DRENDO-1510 file (C-alpha; in Angstrom, 1 decimal, always signed):
<recs>
REC; n; res; u; v; w
REC; 1; MET; +10.3; +15.1; +36.2 .
REC; 2; ALA; +7.6; +15.0; +33.5 .
REC; 3; THR; +8.1; +12.9; +30.4 .
REC; 4; ALA; +7.8; +14.4; +26.9 .
REC; 5; ALA; +4.3; +13.1; +26.6 .
REC; 6; GLU; +3.3; +14.7; +29.9 .
REC; 7; ALA; +5.1; +18.0; +29.3 .
REC; 8; PRO; +3.0; +21.0; +28.0 .
REC; 9; ALA; +3.3; +21.8; +24.3 .
REC; 10; SER; +5.2; +25.0; +25.1 .
REC; 11; ALA; +7.9; +22.9; +26.7 .
REC; 12; GLY; +8.2; +20.6; +23.7 .
REC; 13; GLY; +5.9; +17.9; +24.8 .
REC; 14; LEU; +3.0; +16.3; +22.9 .
REC; 15; VAL; -0.5; +17.6; +23.2 .
REC; 16; PRO; -2.5; +14.6; +24.6 .
REC; 17; HIS; -5.5; +14.7; +22.4 .
REC; 18; THR; -5.1; +11.6; +20.1 .
REC; 19; HIS; -7.4; +8.6; +20.6 .
REC; 20; PHE; -4.3; +6.3; +20.1 .
REC; 21; GLN; -3.2; +5.3; +23.6 .
REC; 22; PHE; -0.5; +2.7; +24.3 .
REC; 23; ALA; -0.8; +0.1; +27.1 .
REC; 24; ALA; +1.4; -2.7; +28.4 .
REC; 25; ALA; +1.2; -5.8; +26.2 .
REC; 26; LYS; +0.0; -9.1; +27.7 .
REC; 27; LYS; +0.1; -12.6; +26.2 .
REC; 28; GLU; -3.4; -13.3; +24.8 .
REC; 29; ALA; -5.2; -16.7; +24.8 .
REC; 30; ARG; -6.7; -17.1; +21.3 .
REC; 31; PRO; -7.7; -20.1; +19.1 .
REC; 32; VAL; -5.0; -21.6; +16.9 .
REC; 33; ARG; -5.0; -21.0; +13.1 .
REC; 34; ALA; -2.9; -23.6; +11.4 .
REC; 35; LEU; -2.0; -24.4; +7.8 .
REC; 36; LEU; -0.7; -27.8; +6.5 .
REC; 37; ASP; +0.4; -28.1; +2.9 .
REC; 38; GLY; +1.9; -31.0; +1.0 .
REC; 39; PRO; +1.9; -33.0; -2.2 .
REC; 40; PRO; -0.6; -35.8; -3.0 .
REC; 41; GLY; -0.3; -38.8; -0.7 .
REC; 42; SER; +1.7; -37.0; +2.0 .
REC; 43; GLY; -1.1; -37.5; +4.7 .
REC; 44; ARG; -2.4; -34.0; +5.0 .
REC; 45; THR; -6.0; -35.0; +5.9 .
REC; 46; LEU; -5.2; -37.5; +8.6 .
REC; 47; THR; -2.5; -35.3; +10.1 .
REC; 48; ALA; -5.0; -32.4; +10.3 .
REC; 49; LEU; -7.6; -34.6; +11.9 .
REC; 50; ARG; -5.2; -36.0; +14.5 .
REC; 51; MET; -3.9; -32.5; +15.3 .
REC; 52; ALA; -7.5; -31.3; +15.6 .
REC; 53; SER; -8.3; -34.2; +18.1 .
REC; 54; ALA; -5.7; -32.7; +20.5 .
REC; 55; LEU; -7.0; -29.2; +20.1 .
REC; 56; GLY; -10.6; -29.8; +21.1 .
REC; 57; GLU; -13.3; -32.3; +21.8 .
REC; 58; SER; -15.8; -31.6; +19.0 .
REC; 59; ILE; -14.5; -31.4; +15.4 .
REC; 60; ALA; -16.3; -30.2; +12.2 .
REC; 61; VAL; -14.8; -31.0; +8.9 .
REC; 62; ILE; -15.5; -28.9; +5.8 .
REC; 63; ASP; -14.6; -31.6; +3.1 .
REC; 64; THR; -13.9; -30.3; -0.4 .
REC; 65; GLU; -12.3; -33.6; -1.6 .
REC; 66; ARG; -15.3; -35.8; -2.4 .
REC; 67; GLY; -15.7; -37.1; +1.2 .
REC; 68; LYS; -12.0; -38.2; +1.5 .
REC; 69; SER; -12.1; -37.4; +5.2 .
REC; 70; LYS; -14.6; -40.2; +5.9 .
REC; 71; GLN; -11.9; -42.7; +5.3 .
REC; 72; TYR; -10.4; -41.7; +8.6 .
REC; 73; ALA; -13.7; -41.7; +10.7 .
REC; 74; ASP; -12.6; -44.9; +12.4 .
REC; 75; GLN; -9.5; -43.2; +13.7 .
REC; 76; VAL; -10.9; -39.7; +14.7 .
REC; 77; ALA; -14.5; -38.8; +15.6 .
REC; 78; PHE; -15.9; -35.8; +13.7 .
REC; 79; ASP; -18.9; -34.4; +12.0 .
REC; 80; MET; -18.6; -33.3; +8.4 .
REC; 81; ILE; -20.2; -31.6; +5.4 .
REC; 82; GLU; -19.2; -32.5; +1.8 .
REC; 83; MET; -19.0; -29.5; -0.5 .
REC; 84; GLU; -19.0; -29.6; -4.3 .
REC; 85; THR; -18.7; -25.9; -5.3 .
REC; 86; PHE; -16.5; -23.4; -3.6 .
REC; 87; ALA; -17.8; -19.8; -3.8 .
REC; 88; PRO; -16.5; -17.6; -1.0 .
REC; 89; ARG; -20.1; -17.1; +0.3 .
REC; 90; ASP; -20.4; -20.9; +0.7 .
REC; 91; LEU; -17.3; -21.0; +2.9 .
REC; 92; CYS; -18.7; -18.3; +5.1 .
REC; 93; LEU; -22.0; -20.2; +5.4 .
REC; 94; ALA; -20.2; -23.4; +6.3 .
REC; 95; LEU; -18.1; -21.6; +8.9 .
REC; 96; TYR; -21.3; -20.1; +10.4 .
REC; 97; ALA; -22.8; -23.6; +10.7 .
REC; 98; ALA; -19.5; -24.9; +12.3 .
REC; 99; ALA; -19.4; -22.2; +14.9 .
REC; 100; PRO; -20.5; -24.4; +17.9 .
REC; 101; TYR; -17.6; -26.8; +17.4 .
REC; 102; ASP; -14.3; -26.6; +19.2 .
REC; 103; VAL; -12.3; -27.1; +16.0 .
REC; 104; VAL; -13.0; -26.8; +12.3 .
REC; 105; VAL; -10.8; -28.7; +9.8 .
REC; 106; LEU; -10.9; -27.1; +6.4 .
REC; 107; ASP; -9.8; -29.8; +4.0 .
REC; 108; CYS; -8.8; -28.4; +1.8 .
REC; 109; TRP; -8.8; -24.6; +1.6 .
REC; 110; SER; -7.2; -24.6; -1.8 .
REC; 111; ALA; -10.6; -25.5; -3.4 .
REC; 112; PHE; -12.0; -22.1; -2.4 .
REC; 113; TRP; -9.1; -20.6; -4.3 .
REC; 114; ALA; -8.7; -22.7; -7.4 .
REC; 115; GLY; -11.8; -25.0; -7.5 .
REC; 116; PRO; -15.2; -24.6; -9.3 .
REC; 117; ASP; -16.7; -21.3; -8.4 .
REC; 118; GLY; -13.6; -20.5; -6.3 .
REC; 119; ILE; -11.9; -17.1; -6.3 .
REC; 120; ARG; -9.9; -17.5; -9.4 .
REC; 121; ASP; -12.8; -19.2; -11.3 .
REC; 122; GLN; -15.1; -16.3; -10.5 .
REC; 123; VAL; -12.4; -13.7; -11.4 .
REC; 124; GLY; -12.1; -15.3; -14.8 .
REC; 125; LYS; -15.9; -15.4; -15.3 .
REC; 126; ILE; -16.2; -11.7; -14.3 .
REC; 127; ALA; -13.4; -10.7; -16.6 .
REC; 128; THR; -14.8; -12.7; -19.5 .
REC; 129; GLY; -18.2; -11.0; -19.1 .
REC; 130; MET; -16.7; -7.5; -19.4 .
REC; 131; ARG; -16.3; -5.6; -22.6 .
REC; 132; GLY; -12.9; -6.3; -24.1 .
REC; 133; GLY; -12.6; -9.9; -22.8 .
REC; 134; ALA; -10.7; -11.6; -20.0 .
REC; 135; ALA; -7.2; -10.4; -20.8 .
REC; 136; ALA; -8.2; -6.7; -20.8 .
REC; 137; ASN; -10.2; -6.8; -17.6 .
REC; 138; LYS; -8.3; -9.0; -15.2 .
REC; 139; ASP; -7.4; -6.2; -12.8 .
REC; 140; ALA; -11.0; -4.9; -12.8 .
REC; 141; ALA; -12.3; -8.4; -12.1 .
REC; 142; TRP; -10.0; -8.8; -9.2 .
REC; 143; GLU; -11.1; -5.4; -7.8 .
REC; 144; GLU; -14.7; -6.6; -7.9 .
REC; 145; MET; -13.9; -10.0; -6.3 .
REC; 146; ARG; -11.3; -8.9; -3.7 .
REC; 147; PRO; -13.9; -7.9; -1.0 .
REC; 148; LEU; -15.6; -11.3; -1.2 .
REC; 149; GLU; -12.2; -13.0; -1.0 .
REC; 150; ARG; -11.2; -10.9; +2.0 .
REC; 151; GLN; -14.5; -11.6; +3.7 .
REC; 152; SER; -14.0; -15.4; +3.4 .
REC; 153; VAL; -10.4; -15.2; +4.7 .
REC; 154; ASN; -11.5; -13.0; +7.6 .
REC; 155; ALA; -14.3; -15.5; +8.4 .
REC; 156; VAL; -11.7; -18.2; +8.8 .
REC; 157; LEU; -9.4; -16.1; +11.0 .
REC; 158; ALA; -12.4; -14.9; +13.2 .
REC; 159; PHE; -13.8; -18.4; +13.7 .
REC; 160; PRO; -14.7; -18.9; +17.4 .
REC; 161; GLY; -12.7; -22.2; +17.7 .
REC; 162; HIS; -9.4; -23.6; +16.4 .
REC; 163; VAL; -8.8; -23.9; +12.7 .
REC; 164; VAL; -6.7; -26.5; +10.9 .
REC; 165; ALA; -6.7; -26.0; +7.2 .
REC; 166; THR; -4.9; -28.0; +4.5 .
REC; 167; LEU; -3.5; -26.7; +1.2 .
REC; 168; ARG; -2.5; -28.5; -1.9 .
REC; 169; ASN; +0.9; -28.2; -3.4 .
REC; 170; ARG; +1.4; -28.0; -7.1 .
REC; 171; VAL; +3.4; -31.0; -8.1 .
REC; 172; GLU; +6.5; -30.4; -10.2 .
REC; 173; PHE; +9.2; -32.7; -11.5 .
REC; 174; VAL; +13.0; -32.2; -11.3 .
REC; 175; LEU; +15.8; -34.3; -12.8 .
REC; 176; GLU; +18.0; -36.1; -10.3 .
REC; 177; THR; +21.0; -38.4; -10.7 .
REC; 178; ASP; +20.7; -41.8; -9.0 .
REC; 179; ALA; +23.4; -44.0; -7.5 .
REC; 180; GLN; +24.1; -45.5; -10.9 .
REC; 181; GLY; +24.6; -42.1; -12.5 .
REC; 182; ARG; +21.3; -42.2; -14.4 .
REC; 183; THR; +19.3; -39.1; -14.7 .
REC; 184; MET; +15.7; -39.7; -13.5 .
REC; 185; PRO; +12.7; -37.5; -13.1 .
REC; 186; ALA; +11.6; -37.1; -9.4 .
REC; 187; ARG; +8.5; -35.6; -8.1 .
REC; 188; ALA; +8.9; -32.4; -6.0 .
REC; 189; ALA; +6.3; -30.3; -4.3 .
REC; 190; GLY; +5.8; -26.8; -5.7 .
REC; 191; ARG; +4.2; -23.7; -4.2 .
REC; 192; MET; +0.9; -23.9; -2.2 .
REC; 193; GLU; -2.4; -23.4; -4.1 .
REC; 194; ALA; -3.5; -20.3; -2.2 .
REC; 195; ARG; -3.3; -16.6; -2.4 .
REC; 196; ASP; +0.1; -15.1; -1.8 .
REC; 197; GLY; +0.9; -14.2; +1.8 .
REC; 198; LEU; -1.7; -16.5; +3.4 .
REC; 199; GLU; +0.9; -17.9; +5.7 .
REC; 200; TYR; +1.4; -14.5; +7.3 .
REC; 201; GLU; -2.2; -14.6; +8.6 .
REC; 202; VAL; -1.9; -17.7; +10.8 .
REC; 203; ASP; -0.1; -18.9; +13.9 .
REC; 204; PHE; +1.3; -22.2; +12.5 .
REC; 205; THR; +2.4; -23.6; +9.1 .
REC; 206; GLY; +3.7; -27.0; +8.4 .
REC; 207; SER; +4.7; -28.9; +5.3 .
REC; 208; MET; +3.9; -32.6; +4.9 .
REC; 209; LEU; +6.7; -34.7; +3.4 .
REC; 210; PRO; +6.3; -37.8; +1.2 .
REC; 211; THR; +7.3; -39.8; +4.3 .
REC; 212; HIS; +4.2; -38.5; +6.1 .
REC; 213; GLU; +6.4; -36.5; +8.5 .
REC; 214; LEU; +5.4; -32.9; +9.4 .
REC; 215; TRP; +8.1; -30.2; +8.9 .
REC; 216; VAL; +7.1; -27.2; +10.9 .
REC; 217; THR; +8.0; -24.1; +8.9 .
REC; 218; LYS; +6.4; -21.5; +11.2 .
REC; 219; SER; +5.1; -21.5; +14.7 .
REC; 220; ASN; +4.2; -18.7; +17.1 .
REC; 221; ALA; +4.2; -21.3; +19.9 .
REC; 222; PRO; +7.8; -21.8; +21.1 .
REC; 223; GLY; +9.7; -25.0; +20.6 .
REC; 224; LEU; +8.0; -26.1; +17.3 .
REC; 225; SER; +9.6; -24.1; +14.5 .
REC; 226; ASN; +12.0; -25.9; +12.2 .
REC; 227; GLU; +11.3; -29.3; +13.8 .
REC; 228; LEU; +10.3; -32.6; +12.2 .
REC; 229; PHE; +7.3; -34.5; +13.8 .
REC; 230; THR; +5.8; -37.9; +13.3 .
REC; 231; ASP; +3.1; -37.4; +15.9 .
REC; 232; PRO; +0.6; -34.6; +15.0 .
REC; 233; VAL; -1.3; -35.2; +18.3 .
REC; 234; GLU; +1.8; -34.0; +20.2 .
REC; 235; VAL; +1.9; -30.9; +18.0 .
REC; 236; GLY; -1.7; -30.3; +18.7 .
REC; 237; LYS; -1.2; -30.6; +22.4 .
REC; 238; GLN; +1.6; -28.1; +22.4 .
REC; 239; LEU; -0.3; -25.7; +20.3 .
REC; 240; ARG; -3.4; -26.0; +22.6 .
REC; 241; ALA; -1.3; -25.3; +25.7 .
REC; 242; TRP; +0.2; -22.2; +24.1 .
REC; 243; ALA; -3.2; -21.0; +22.8 .
REC; 244; GLU; -4.9; -21.3; +26.2 .
REC; 245; THR; -2.2; -19.3; +28.1 .
REC; 246; GLY; -2.8; -15.6; +28.7 .
REC; 247; VAL; -5.6; -13.1; +28.8 .
REC; 248; ASP; -8.7; -14.4; +27.2 .
REC; 249; ARG; -9.3; -12.6; +23.9 .
REC; 250; ALA; -10.9; -15.5; +22.0 .
REC; 251; PRO; -13.9; -15.0; +19.6 .
REC; 252; ARG; -16.8; -16.9; +21.2 .
REC; 253; VAL; -19.9; -18.6; +19.8 .
REC; 254; ASP; -22.0; -16.9; +22.4 .
REC; 255; PHE; -21.4; -13.6; +20.6 .
REC; 256; LEU; -23.7; -15.0; +17.8 .
REC; 257; HIS; -26.4; -16.0; +20.3 .
REC; 258; ARG; -26.4; -12.6; +21.9 .
REC; 259; ALA; -26.3; -10.8; +18.5 .
REC; 260; TYR; -29.5; -12.6; +17.4 .
REC; 261; ASP; -31.3; -12.4; +20.8 .
REC; 262; GLY; -34.6; -10.7; +20.0 .
REC; 263; GLU; -34.9; -9.3; +23.5 .
REC; 264; ALA; -31.5; -7.7; +23.5 .
REC; 265; THR; -31.6; -4.0; +24.6 .
REC; 266; TYR; -29.6; -1.2; +23.1 .
REC; 267; GLU; -27.3; -1.3; +26.2 .
REC; 268; ALA; -26.8; -5.0; +25.9 .
REC; 269; LEU; -25.9; -4.7; +22.2 .
REC; 270; SER; -23.5; -1.9; +23.0 .
REC; 271; GLU; -21.7; -4.0; +25.5 .
REC; 272; LEU; -21.6; -6.9; +23.0 .
REC; 273; ALA; -20.1; -4.5; +20.4 .
REC; 274; ARG; -17.3; -3.6; +22.8 .
REC; 275; GLU; -16.6; -7.3; +23.6 .
REC; 276; ILE; -16.5; -8.2; +19.9 .
REC; 277; GLN; -14.1; -5.4; +19.2 .
REC; 278; ALA; -11.8; -6.5; +22.1 .
REC; 279; CYS; -11.8; -10.1; +20.8 .
REC; 280; ARG; -11.3; -9.2; +17.2 .
REC; 281; ALA; -14.5; -11.0; +16.3 .
REC; 282; SER; -16.3; -8.5; +14.2 .
REC; 283; LYS; -15.5; -10.4; +11.0 .
REC; 284; MET; -16.9; -13.7; +12.3 .
REC; 285; ALA; -19.3; -15.4; +9.8 .
REC; 286; ALA; -22.9; -14.5; +10.4 .
REC; 287; LEU; -26.2; -14.3; +8.5 .
REC; 288; ASP; -28.2; -11.2; +7.6 .
REC; 289; PRO; -32.1; -11.1; +7.9 .
REC; 290; SER; -32.3; -12.6; +4.4 .
REC; 291; GLY; -30.1; -15.6; +5.2 .
REC; 292; ASN; -27.1; -14.2; +3.2 .
REC; 293; PRO; -23.6; -14.4; +4.6 .
REC; 294; THR; -22.4; -11.2; +6.4 .
REC; 295; THR; -20.2; -10.5; +9.4 .
REC; 296; LEU; -21.0; -10.4; +13.1 .
REC; 297; GLY; -20.0; -6.8; +13.3 .
REC; 298; ASP; -22.5; -5.9; +10.6 .
REC; 299; VAL; -25.3; -7.8; +12.4 .
REC; 300; VAL; -24.6; -6.0; +15.7 .
REC; 301; SER; -24.4; -2.6; +13.9 .
REC; 302; TYR; -27.8; -3.2; +12.2 .
REC; 303; ARG; -29.4; -4.3; +15.4 .
REC; 304; LEU; -27.9; -1.3; +17.3 .
REC; 305; ALA; -29.4; +1.1; +14.8 .
REC; 306; ALA; -32.8; -0.6; +15.0 .
REC; 307; ALA; -32.7; -0.7; +18.8 .
REC; 308; TYR; -31.7; +3.0; +18.9 .
REC; 309; ALA; -34.5; +3.9; +16.5 .
REC; 310; ARG; -37.0; +1.9; +18.6 .
REC; 311; SER; -35.9; +3.6; +21.8 .
REC; 312; GLN; -36.3; +7.0; +20.2 .
REC; 313; ARG; -39.8; +6.2; +19.1 .
REC; 314; GLU; -40.7; +4.9; +22.6 .
REC; 315; ALA; -39.2; +8.1; +24.2 .
REC; 316; LYS; -41.2; +10.3; +21.8 .
REC; 317; ALA; -44.4; +8.3; +22.5 .
REC; 318; ALA; -43.9; +8.6; +26.2 .
REC; 319; ALA; -43.3; +12.3; +26.0 .
REC; 320; ARG; -46.4; +12.8; +23.8 .
REC; 321; ALA; -48.5; +10.8; +26.3 .
REC; 322; GLN; -47.2; +12.9; +29.1 .
REC; 323; ARG; -48.1; +16.1; +27.3 .
REC; 324; GLN; -51.6; +14.8; +26.6 .
REC; 325; GLN; -52.0; +13.8; +30.2 .
REC; 326; GLY; -50.9; +17.3; +31.3 .
REC; 327; ALA; -53.2; +19.0; +28.9 .
REC; 328; ALA; -56.1; +16.9; +30.2 .
</recs>
């Protein structure tokens, strides 16, 4: 008996002409995207580094905290760059440079949101420069800045290795009563310094406690959610085992090499475009011919158009030569 989708339209079935086609879902093997937040002194940086050491063999650190990560170089081996300004384009450039590494530690991502030249800083500058001043132009400034912010987030999510990013917590104070009945101020962690909803974009989120323990608040890997850990290496091992299980759909650094291959044919670039789409790697950080940050998808599209135009010119030249030879 035919299903509704197979039945003819006259019998009440669907006309099978849409390009949306469902297929059986399979577990995919993809790199981990993890967020660690916490108040000052909670151990975010060292925890991120130790987790990264279990996720891969080579680690790149994008340090936004005046080289603080170097204090742990005797405990975890890594390469690092120290950044002083935090424009979205600089994050994309740093991620492009880090592409050959197994893991990138972004310590801390909050700087690209709230630091000098970060998202909020640039929105304020744009709004101030508009007629009417900052207060009147906040929405228009966000509209101008949003594509750059989205590009930088996508570059993190499409990185070809694992990502462990840290976030600052705003520190707030609450009044508590001690054992002697005295009312005392106590430090409490507030919300993360990041755009709203960032936690929905990743596989794993954890909050560092003042005791340097890691409280897992979200995990797509089973067995980790709502658990308290003192050993981030063990967390990294479990995340790696989960990430490596399934059908390989991971963004890969060789996509970049193939995209920039000067000898790549139109057919090879077309196959690369299909692989990039299948692995959700089109937003990977890349460089345009002028050295400005762009996406891998845009690089391949540009090169496909150029290769097609070249093939058309060659075909026309060959046809013209053939006609001339026939006339002779």
